[in-house]
DOPAGU-555645 format. One line per 8 residues: number of its first residue (from 1); for each residue x negated, y negated, z of C-alpha. Coordinates in Angstrom, 3 decimals, padded with zeros to 6 digits, always signed. Layout:
NUM> X Y Z  ... $
END
This chain:
1> +295.884 +049.015 -026.126  +297.490 +052.182 -026.724  +297.518 +055.675 -024.677  +295.492 +057.906 -026.554  +293.596 +060.061 -024.256  +296.092 +062.814 -025.256  +295.250 +062.808 -028.799  +291.612 +062.369 -028.075 $
9> +291.261 +065.935 -025.748  +291.902 +068.399 -028.414  +288.977 +066.800 -030.630  +286.191 +066.470 -027.637  +286.847 +070.032 -026.276  +286.349 +071.768 -029.950  +283.166 +069.855 -030.602  +281.920 +070.144 -027.017 $
17> +283.379 +072.964 -025.309  +280.270 +074.190 -023.254  +280.025 +070.509 -021.786  +280.874 +068.346 -018.919  +282.537 +065.308 -019.853  +285.287 +062.966 -018.899  +286.347 +059.327 -020.614  +288.009 +056.704 -018.910 $
25> +290.946 +054.454 -020.194  +290.297 +051.665 -018.465  +293.645 +049.571 -019.511  +295.850 +052.386 -018.426  +293.576 +053.917 -015.501  +294.172 +057.153 -017.006  +290.926 +059.828 -017.049  +290.232 +062.528 -019.306 $
33> +288.221 +065.480 -018.370  +286.716 +068.736 -019.695  +284.793 +071.258 -017.257  +282.609 +074.050 -019.444  +284.353 +076.297 -021.261  +287.833 +075.354 -019.521  +290.925 +073.293 -020.945  +290.793 +069.195 -020.634 $
41> +293.334 +067.852 -017.984  +294.174 +064.034 -017.367  +293.986 +062.432 -014.103  +296.475 +058.948 -013.858  +296.318 +056.184 -011.869  +292.688 +056.119 -010.732  +290.537 +053.555 -010.218  +286.653 +054.086 -011.787 $
49> +284.225 +053.512 -009.654  +281.603 +051.234 -011.871  +279.022 +051.375 -009.363  +278.807 +054.941 -009.809  +279.373 +054.764 -013.314  +276.616 +052.383 -013.880  +274.406 +054.527 -012.915  +272.064 +055.299 -015.799 $
57> +269.466 +058.519 -015.279  +266.044 +058.218 -017.083  +266.903 +060.522 -019.232  +269.816 +058.927 -020.104  +268.066 +055.771 -020.993  +265.417 +057.342 -022.971  +268.241 +058.925 -025.315  +269.667 +055.244 -025.446 $
65> +266.439 +053.901 -026.800  +265.933 +056.514 -028.925  +269.537 +055.997 -030.780  +269.330 +052.273 -030.849  +265.985 +052.927 -032.546  +267.450 +055.365 -034.843  +270.171 +053.001 -035.592  +267.983 +049.816 -036.452 $
73> +265.346 +052.213 -038.452  +268.132 +054.064 -040.926  +269.729 +050.280 -041.521  +269.535 +048.632 -044.858  +269.209 +045.301 -044.776  +270.443 +044.184 -047.879  +273.600 +046.843 -048.129  +274.828 +044.957 -044.154 $
81> +278.006 +043.764 -044.567  +279.703 +042.255 -041.335  +283.356 +042.611 -042.470  +283.086 +046.727 -043.517  +281.675 +046.749 -039.727  +284.934 +044.733 -038.512  +286.742 +046.935 -040.121  +285.756 +050.246 -038.857 $
89> +284.788 +048.987 -035.589  +286.613 +046.002 -034.344  +284.408 +043.331 -032.090  +286.713 +044.073 -028.568  +285.261 +047.281 -028.553  +281.480 +046.930 -029.009  +280.448 +045.912 -025.976  +281.134 +049.595 -024.983 $
97> +279.405 +050.809 -027.807  +275.121 +051.672 -027.553  +273.904 +050.249 -030.864  +275.498 +046.699 -030.334  +274.395 +046.204 -026.298 $
END
């Protein structure tokens, strides 16, 4: 709903300065791009190639499986609270979060 990529840029570049990464804002058709050891920048009015974005390496699939396993194993069933989960992660975002796929 909001254009927050500029707010995320410094946060992620400070935490992952030696990584190449990109965040795509589908609503506003904007990319936040970071190259290793360089400042981040925005690309505006570009479409994401969905076919390319959905290509996931076997290594990434392995990490996704491990993360889901970790997420499920640390959960304490008696302390689960659907209402609190919704407060911290609105339902509209769940389709993009590995744990809920």
